[in-house]
Backbone bond lengths (Angstrom), bond angles and torsions (degrees), N, CA, C in turn:
res aa  C-N    CA-C-N  psi(-1)  N-CA   C-N-CA  omega(-1)  CA-C   N-CA-C  phi
1 X - - - 1.446 - - 1.523 107.87 -
2 X 1.305 116.44 131.97 1.457 121.38 179.55 1.512 110.25 -80.80
3 X 1.342 115.35 169.40 1.459 120.30 178.79 1.517 112.06 -62.84
4 X 1.344 116.71 -36.64 1.465 120.24 179.98 1.523 110.68 -66.66
5 X 1.344 117.26 -42.66 1.466 120.50 178.24 1.535 110.68 -62.57
6 X 1.315 116.34 -38.90 1.469 119.97 178.68 1.526 110.22 -65.02
7 X 1.342 117.24 -40.75 1.466 120.19 179.12 1.520 111.57 -65.61
8 X 1.352 116.94 -38.73 1.463 120.27 177.33 1.520 109.65 -64.24
9 X 1.341 117.34 -41.78 1.459 121.25 177.73 1.523 111.54 -61.66
10 X 1.313 116.58 -42.69 1.468 120.58 177.31 1.520 110.75 -64.17
11 X 1.328 116.18 -41.48 1.462 119.76 179.84 1.532 110.45 -61.45
12 X 1.332 116.84 -43.82 1.467 120.18 179.40 1.524 111.15 -64.40
13 X 1.331 116.51 -42.60 1.460 119.26 177.58 1.528 111.04 -62.00
14 X 1.329 116.24 -42.21 1.474 120.43 -179.25 1.526 110.44 -64.31
15 X 1.332 117.06 -41.10 1.470 119.65 179.72 1.528 110.96 -66.64
16 X 1.333 116.85 -41.04 1.470 119.48 176.68 1.526 110.92 -63.96
17 X 1.336 116.33 -37.69 1.470 120.07 178.47 1.523 110.59 -64.27
18 X 1.334 117.02 -43.09 1.474 119.95 177.86 1.519 110.66 -62.84
19 X 1.307 116.53 -41.27 1.468 120.49 178.83 1.530 110.37 -63.73
20 X 1.327 117.02 -43.01 1.468 121.14 179.59 1.530 110.32 -63.79
21 X 1.331 118.47 -40.58 1.464 120.93 177.02 1.527 110.82 -63.25
22 X 1.317 116.88 -39.47 1.468 120.24 177.51 1.515 111.82 -62.75
23 X 1.319 116.91 -42.13 1.465 120.40 177.47 1.521 111.49 -64.07
24 X 1.334 116.25 -40.55 1.467 119.54 178.24 1.531 110.49 -61.93
25 X 1.329 116.40 -41.87 1.458 119.83 179.52 1.518 110.37 -63.30
26 X 1.315 117.43 -42.49 1.464 120.53 177.58 1.517 111.68 -61.54
27 X 1.316 116.86 -40.25 1.462 121.21 178.09 1.527 111.01 -64.50
28 X 1.324 116.70 -42.10 1.466 120.19 178.08 1.525 110.37 -60.45
29 X 1.324 116.71 -44.66 1.465 120.19 -179.70 1.526 110.38 -64.87
30 X 1.332 117.13 -41.72 1.466 119.87 179.33 1.530 112.66 -65.59
31 X 1.326 117.37 -29.29 1.457 120.40 178.55 1.525 112.44 -83.50
32 X 1.334 117.23 -41.09 1.458 120.64 -175.62 1.521 111.46 -71.11
33 X 1.314 118.60 -40.40 1.466 121.06 -178.68 1.525 113.12 -58.25
34 X 1.317 118.56 -56.32 1.464 118.92 178.28 1.528 113.58 -62.91
35 X 1.338 117.56 -34.24 1.463 119.21 178.22 1.526 110.93 -65.13
36 X 1.327 117.05 -37.51 1.464 119.71 176.41 1.523 110.10 -64.80
37 X 1.326 116.80 -43.24 1.460 119.92 177.21 1.520 111.58 -61.62
38 X 1.322 117.20 -40.89 1.457 121.41 177.95 1.531 110.78 -63.90
39 X 1.333 116.85 -40.35 1.470 120.28 177.85 1.517 110.76 -62.77
40 X 1.319 117.08 -40.24 1.463 120.64 178.70 1.523 110.17 -64.25
41 X 1.314 117.30 -45.46 1.470 121.22 -179.09 1.522 110.93 -64.06
42 X 1.340 117.37 -46.86 1.464 120.15 -179.73 1.524 110.79 -64.54
43 X 1.335 116.40 -43.74 1.468 119.63 177.21 1.517 111.58 -60.29
44 X 1.315 116.33 -40.13 1.465 119.92 178.73 1.509 112.16 -66.80
45 X 1.318 117.38 -41.53 1.464 120.15 179.75 1.530 111.91 -67.48
46 X 1.313 116.78 -38.08 1.461 120.37 179.48 1.525 110.50 -66.82
47 X 1.325 116.34 -42.73 1.459 120.28 -175.52 1.518 113.10 -90.28
48 X 1.319 118.30 0.90 1.461 121.55 -173.65 1.521 113.08 -60.83
49 X 1.317 116.66 -35.30 1.451 119.54 -173.67 1.515 114.64 -61.79
50 X 1.314 119.12 -46.28 1.457 120.11 -172.92 1.526 113.97 -127.37
51 X 1.304 118.68 19.59 1.456 122.13 179.95 1.521 109.86 -113.46
52 X 1.332 116.61 134.38 1.469 118.69 176.17 1.530 110.97 -63.84
53 X 1.328 118.30 150.48 1.475 121.32 -179.34 1.527 113.73 -57.68
54 X 1.318 117.65 -29.89 1.470 120.31 179.81 1.529 109.87 -62.98
55 X 1.324 117.50 -39.56 1.467 120.63 178.46 1.525 111.56 -65.28
56 X 1.338 117.03 -37.88 1.463 120.18 176.83 1.515 111.13 -62.22
57 X 1.318 116.06 -41.26 1.469 120.62 178.87 1.525 109.71 -64.56
58 X 1.331 117.20 -43.61 1.464 120.69 179.74 1.528 111.47 -64.10
59 X 1.319 116.76 -39.79 1.471 120.17 176.93 1.525 109.94 -62.80
60 X 1.313 116.72 -45.78 1.464 120.94 179.36 1.516 112.40 -61.06
61 X 1.325 116.55 -44.09 1.470 120.40 178.98 1.526 110.02 -64.70
62 X 1.338 117.35 -40.52 1.461 120.38 179.04 1.516 112.27 -63.00
63 X 1.325 116.15 -45.54 1.468 119.59 178.49 1.526 110.35 -63.36
64 X 1.319 117.39 -41.29 1.465 120.73 179.65 1.528 111.10 -64.38
65 X 1.333 117.60 -40.82 1.469 120.42 179.55 1.523 111.48 -66.56
66 X 1.330 116.76 -44.21 1.466 119.58 179.42 1.527 110.32 -64.15
67 X 1.315 117.00 -43.22 1.466 120.77 179.10 1.523 110.74 -63.12
68 X 1.316 117.00 -43.69 1.466 120.67 178.71 1.521 110.89 -62.88
69 X 1.324 116.68 -42.18 1.464 119.77 179.90 1.526 111.04 -64.08
70 X 1.330 117.48 -44.60 1.464 120.20 179.41 1.523 111.84 -64.25
71 X 1.325 116.10 -42.63 1.462 119.68 177.84 1.522 110.53 -63.55
72 X 1.332 116.70 -40.21 1.463 120.82 177.98 1.516 112.25 -62.87
73 X 1.322 117.00 -41.67 1.467 120.35 178.53 1.523 110.37 -63.54
74 X 1.334 116.97 -45.45 1.468 119.80 178.21 1.519 110.20 -60.77
75 X 1.318 117.31 -42.89 1.463 121.39 179.99 1.526 110.98 -62.60
76 X 1.349 117.13 -44.31 1.468 120.00 179.81 1.519 111.58 -64.49
77 X 1.317 116.98 -40.88 1.463 119.87 178.98 1.526 109.75 -62.83
78 X 1.325 117.49 -43.12 1.455 120.71 179.29 1.529 111.38 -65.99
79 X 1.323 117.46 -39.60 1.472 120.81 -179.48 1.524 111.36 -66.90
80 X 1.328 116.89 -33.95 1.456 119.92 -179.82 1.519 111.22 -70.66
81 X 1.304 117.27 -22.58 1.457 120.61 178.76 1.513 109.77 -84.11
82 X 1.317 115.19 71.77 1.463 119.19 -179.89 1.525 111.48 -79.13
83 X 1.312 116.35 -10.73 1.454 120.99 -178.43 1.535 109.36 -125.24
84 X 1.347 117.58 70.11 1.467 119.80 -176.20 1.526 111.15 -71.38
85 X 1.328 117.59 163.04 1.465 119.96 177.31 1.529 111.10 -59.50
86 X 1.311 115.46 143.98 1.471 121.30 -178.68 1.526 111.86 -61.15
87 X 1.325 117.51 -28.80 1.462 120.79 -176.51 1.524 111.48 -60.90
88 X 1.332 118.43 -27.46 1.462 120.58 -179.86 1.530 112.07 -66.18
89 X 1.323 117.19 -21.00 1.452 120.42 178.52 1.516 113.99 -93.99
90 X 1.330 115.94 -1.95 1.465 120.06 -177.33 1.523 110.80 -86.91
91 X 1.325 115.10 162.94 1.468 120.47 177.78 1.530 109.61 -74.21
92 X 1.330 117.71 163.01 1.474 120.70 -175.99 1.534 114.17 -57.28
93 X 1.322 117.65 -39.66 1.469 119.55 -179.13 1.533 110.66 -65.39
94 X 1.318 117.27 -39.16 1.466 120.73 177.61 1.526 110.38 -66.18
95 X 1.336 117.36 -40.75 1.471 120.23 178.04 1.527 110.52 -61.93
96 X 1.334 116.61 -41.63 1.468 119.36 177.44 1.530 110.59 -63.85
97 X 1.336 117.12 -39.33 1.465 120.68 179.62 1.533 110.87 -64.42
98 X 1.332 116.72 -37.57 1.467 120.18 178.20 1.521 109.79 -65.05
99 X 1.319 117.21 -44.26 1.467 119.96 -179.98 1.534 111.38 -66.30
100 X 1.344 116.64 -35.81 1.463 119.50 175.13 1.532 110.48 -64.68
101 X 1.329 116.49 -40.18 1.462 120.45 179.71 1.525 110.85 -64.77
102 X 1.323 117.27 -38.81 1.472 119.93 178.59 1.524 109.61 -66.08
103 X 1.342 116.49 -41.18 1.471 119.14 177.61 1.533 110.66 -63.12
104 X 1.334 116.39 -40.65 1.462 120.71 -178.49 1.529 111.94 -75.98
105 X 1.315 117.54 -24.82 1.457 120.95 -179.97 1.518 113.96 95.26
106 X 1.338 117.70 -1.59 1.464 120.21 179.27 1.532 109.52 -168.04
107 X 1.325 114.94 168.83 1.459 121.91 172.65 1.519 108.45 -148.46
108 X 1.321 115.37 140.14 1.463 119.83 177.56 1.523 111.09 -82.92
109 X 1.330 116.79 -19.88 1.458 122.24 179.58 1.535 108.67 -81.25
110 X 1.329 116.76 121.24 1.468 121.13 -176.28 1.535 111.86 -62.56
111 X 1.326 116.93 -36.41 1.476 119.82 -179.22 1.533 110.64 -67.17
112 X 1.319 116.73 -43.48 1.469 121.44 178.62 1.525 109.33 -64.89
113 X 1.328 116.40 -41.46 1.464 120.74 178.01 1.529 110.97 -60.80
114 X 1.329 117.07 -43.30 1.466 121.33 178.14 1.522 110.84 -61.06
115 X 1.334 117.01 -45.45 1.467 120.55 -179.80 1.530 111.50 -65.69
116 X 1.329 117.04 -38.33 1.467 120.04 178.99 1.525 110.63 -65.88
117 X 1.320 116.72 -45.14 1.467 119.73 179.13 1.531 111.31 -65.08
118 X 1.316 117.09 -37.70 1.468 120.25 177.48 1.526 110.48 -64.97
119 X 1.325 117.08 -42.89 1.467 120.74 178.52 1.520 110.86 -61.88
120 X 1.319 116.78 -43.86 1.465 120.79 -179.54 1.531 110.05 -64.64
121 X 1.326 116.98 -41.96 1.464 120.19 -179.08 1.526 112.11 -66.33
122 X 1.320 118.27 -31.09 1.460 121.58 -176.65 1.529 113.77 -97.58
123 X 1.325 117.44 0.43 1.466 120.24 178.96 1.522 109.47 -82.33
124 X 1.321 116.56 130.68 1.467 118.60 177.59 1.523 110.54 -68.61
125 X 1.317 116.10 151.86 1.464 120.64 -176.81 1.529 111.26 -66.25
126 X 1.312 117.66 -51.97 1.467 123.42 179.08 1.525 112.38 44.42
127 X 1.321 116.47 48.71 1.458 120.37 -179.82 1.523 112.33 -70.19
128 X 1.304 117.70 -13.77 1.461 122.01 -179.26 1.525 112.21 -81.26
129 X 1.322 119.37 -20.10 1.467 122.11 -173.38 1.527 113.08 -59.25
130 X 1.336 120.73 -48.58 1.466 117.94 -179.01 1.527 112.35 -63.56
131 X 1.302 116.97 -29.31 1.472 119.23 178.77 1.525 111.08 -67.74
132 X 1.312 117.08 -30.84 1.467 119.86 175.16 1.528 109.44 -63.00
133 X 1.328 117.15 -42.75 1.462 120.94 177.91 1.532 111.09 -62.17
134 X 1.329 116.87 -42.67 1.460 120.69 179.58 1.522 110.34 -63.43
135 X 1.333 117.21 -44.64 1.465 120.82 179.22 1.529 110.81 -62.86
136 X 1.335 117.25 -42.00 1.466 119.66 178.38 1.531 111.89 -63.47
137 X 1.329 116.96 -39.33 1.470 119.79 177.57 1.518 110.56 -64.74
138 X 1.334 116.91 -44.58 1.463 119.98 178.63 1.523 111.52 -64.63
139 X 1.310 116.95 -38.71 1.459 120.81 177.89 1.532 110.39 -61.99
140 X 1.303 116.47 -40.95 1.465 120.21 178.50 1.524 111.02 -62.56
141 X 1.333 117.34 -40.63 1.465 121.40 178.38 1.529 110.42 -66.46
142 X 1.334 116.71 -43.96 1.471 120.30 179.38 1.526 110.60 -62.32
143 X 1.328 116.89 -44.21 1.464 119.55 178.79 1.529 111.47 -62.38
144 X 1.309 116.68 -35.68 1.459 119.95 177.97 1.529 110.47 -67.18
145 X 1.332 116.61 -42.68 1.454 120.24 -178.39 1.526 112.61 -69.79
146 X 1.335 116.49 -34.52 1.458 120.07 -177.78 1.525 113.10 -88.50
147 X 1.312 117.99 -16.73 1.456 122.15 -176.48 1.511 112.66 -83.94
148 X 1.318 115.28 -169.89 1.461 120.62 -179.11 1.531 112.80 -85.34
149 X 1.298 117.61 -1.75 1.467 125.07 177.33 1.520 113.22 55.17
150 X 1.302 115.02 52.63 1.458 118.32 174.81 1.533 108.87 -72.27
151 X 1.303 115.60 167.90 1.462 120.29 -179.11 1.524 111.21 -59.78
152 X 1.325 116.09 -40.27 1.465 120.28 178.33 1.513 112.51 -62.85
153 X 1.333 117.29 -38.94 1.462 120.98 178.55 1.526 111.40 -66.28
154 X 1.319 116.71 -41.66 1.468 120.62 179.73 1.526 110.43 -65.49
155 X 1.330 116.91 -44.18 1.468 120.22 179.08 1.522 110.20 -63.25
156 X 1.330 117.05 -42.72 1.467 120.63 179.36 1.527 110.02 -60.50
157 X 1.325 117.76 -43.43 1.464 120.75 179.79 1.526 111.07 -66.35
158 X 1.348 116.50 -40.00 1.465 119.70 179.98 1.523 112.44 -66.43
159 X 1.313 117.26 -23.22 1.463 120.69 178.75 1.523 111.14 -90.72
160 X 1.328 116.69 -46.67 1.467 119.12 -171.21 1.521 113.92 -78.62
161 X 1.327 119.06 -37.49 1.465 120.00 -177.29 1.534 111.05 -61.74
162 X 1.337 120.06 -49.90 1.476 117.93 176.32 1.536 112.81 -62.17
163 X 1.334 116.95 -36.08 1.458 119.78 178.53 1.522 110.41 -60.07
164 X 1.331 117.52 -48.87 1.465 120.88 -179.63 1.525 111.15 -64.50
165 X 1.320 117.53 -38.51 1.460 120.78 179.56 1.531 111.20 -65.14
166 X 1.322 116.47 -44.15 1.474 120.17 178.77 1.529 110.78 -65.94
167 X 1.323 116.91 -40.61 1.469 120.08 179.11 1.523 110.84 -62.12
168 X 1.327 117.63 -43.72 1.472 120.55 178.33 1.525 110.43 -63.77
169 X 1.335 117.16 -44.64 1.461 120.46 179.41 1.521 112.45 -62.45
170 X 1.325 115.90 -41.88 1.467 119.50 178.47 1.523 110.40 -62.94
171 X 1.309 117.95 -42.85 1.465 121.13 -179.18 1.524 110.29 -62.71
172 X 1.346 117.25 -45.95 1.470 120.04 179.09 1.522 111.04 -62.01
173 X 1.324 117.38 -41.01 1.464 120.91 179.44 1.532 110.51 -63.51
174 X 1.323 117.01 -43.77 1.459 120.95 -179.99 1.533 111.08 -62.63
175 X 1.320 116.96 -44.96 1.471 120.39 178.92 1.526 110.48 -62.53
176 X 1.339 117.97 -40.55 1.464 121.30 -179.75 1.532 110.28 -63.76
177 X 1.345 116.55 -42.37 1.469 119.72 178.17 1.515 111.14 -62.21
178 X 1.310 116.73 -41.44 1.464 119.26 -178.95 1.527 110.75 -66.89
179 X 1.329 117.61 -38.47 1.471 119.92 179.32 1.517 112.02 -68.82
180 X 1.331 117.22 -31.05 1.457 121.09 -175.70 1.521 113.92 -90.75
181 X 1.313 118.07 1.98 1.466 120.12 -178.66 1.520 109.97 -60.77
182 X 1.302 116.62 117.61 1.465 124.56 -179.49 1.520 112.38 45.62
183 X 1.325 115.73 38.83 1.461 119.83 174.62 1.517 113.92 70.16
184 X 1.334 119.53 29.14 1.464 119.82 179.05 1.520 110.82 -59.51
185 X 1.335 117.50 -35.46 1.453 122.05 171.49 1.518 108.25 -157.47
186 X 1.305 115.39 162.68 1.471 119.07 -176.51 1.496 113.09 -77.69
């Protein structure tokens, strides 16, 4: 394959990735809008009995503003990503092969290697994310120890603490694999 053919292939992958990101954004908007409307309706029905109509209107406006702001932030973040990872434009089997290569630490296929390196280069560091999981797990334990320890509190802690611990461990493992791909860093 010549350099020009490789550039055309990259261009096609990049265009498919941009198209896929656009579709995802449209799906998010289609899901968030009706869910916000449903939240307003349910909130209004629950509070209808003893709440003045002005409060219902204020609740509805607040939910609509928060939903609009969140949707706007997601849209802006997606729009700023004009150069998404090439893997987003690849077919599902190729994406699975890239993830297998990252887990293995290498790939003999030059195309898979290129996609893996591109994904690693375009992945944000987000080193703070696992610490959020650790803090949430510790907070759950502290709340259990300081609370009245009802059955519901104990069950909630038994479910959420392992979940947060596994999520943090998985994130650290994934980041380590990405850093160690073909010796990108120690």
